[in-house]
C-alpha positions in Angstrom: 40.1 -23.6 20.4 40.4 -26.9 18.4 41.2 -30.5 20.3 44.2 -30.7 18.1 47.6 -31.5 19.3 50.0 -28.3 18.4 53.0 -30.9 17.4 51.8 -34.3 16.0 48.4 -33.2 14.8 46.3 -35.8 16.7 42.5 -34.8 16.6 39.1 -36.5 17.6 38.0 -39.3 15.6 34.9 -41.3 15.6 34.4 -44.4 16.6 31.1 -47.2 17.2 29.1 -48.1 20.6 27.4 -51.2 20.0 24.4 -51.2 22.4 21.8 -54.4 22.1 18.2 -52.9 22.0 15.3 -55.0 21.1 17.2 -57.6 19.7 19.5 -55.7 17.2 22.7 -54.2 17.4 22.6 -50.5 17.0 25.8 -48.8 16.5 26.2 -45.2 17.9 28.7 -42.9 17.1 31.3 -41.4 19.9 34.0 -38.9 19.8 37.1 -40.0 21.1 39.3 -36.6 21.9 43.0 -37.3 22.5 44.5 -36.4 25.6 45.5 -32.7 25.5 47.2 -30.9 28.1 49.5 -27.4 28.4 53.2 -26.8 28.4 55.5 -24.8 28.4 58.5 -24.7 25.7 61.5 -23.4 27.1 61.2 -20.3 25.2 58.5 -19.4 27.5 55.3 -20.2 25.3 52.7 -22.2 26.3 51.1 -24.9 23.7 48.7 -27.8 23.8 49.8 -31.0 23.3 48.9 -35.0 23.5 49.9 -36.6 26.8 52.2 -38.5 24.1 54.1 -35.5 22.7 54.2 -33.7 26.5 56.2 -37.2 27.5 58.6 -36.9 24.6 58.9 -33.0 24.8 60.3 -33.4 28.0 62.2 -36.2 27.5 64.4 -34.2 25.3 64.3 -31.1 27.7 66.2 -33.2 30.0 
């Protein structure tokens, strides 16, 4: 399964982590994944959404 939000399309990004190694800064790439969670729609379907979309989704339902 892809790590992509079904509502907004947020996907993993690549950032750099700088570590000092023998008086040189060697950037190493690291992936930052979105905070995906399962959410149920009123129709009964389950989708994977990020935390921000889940918060907005439940605000709209109430």
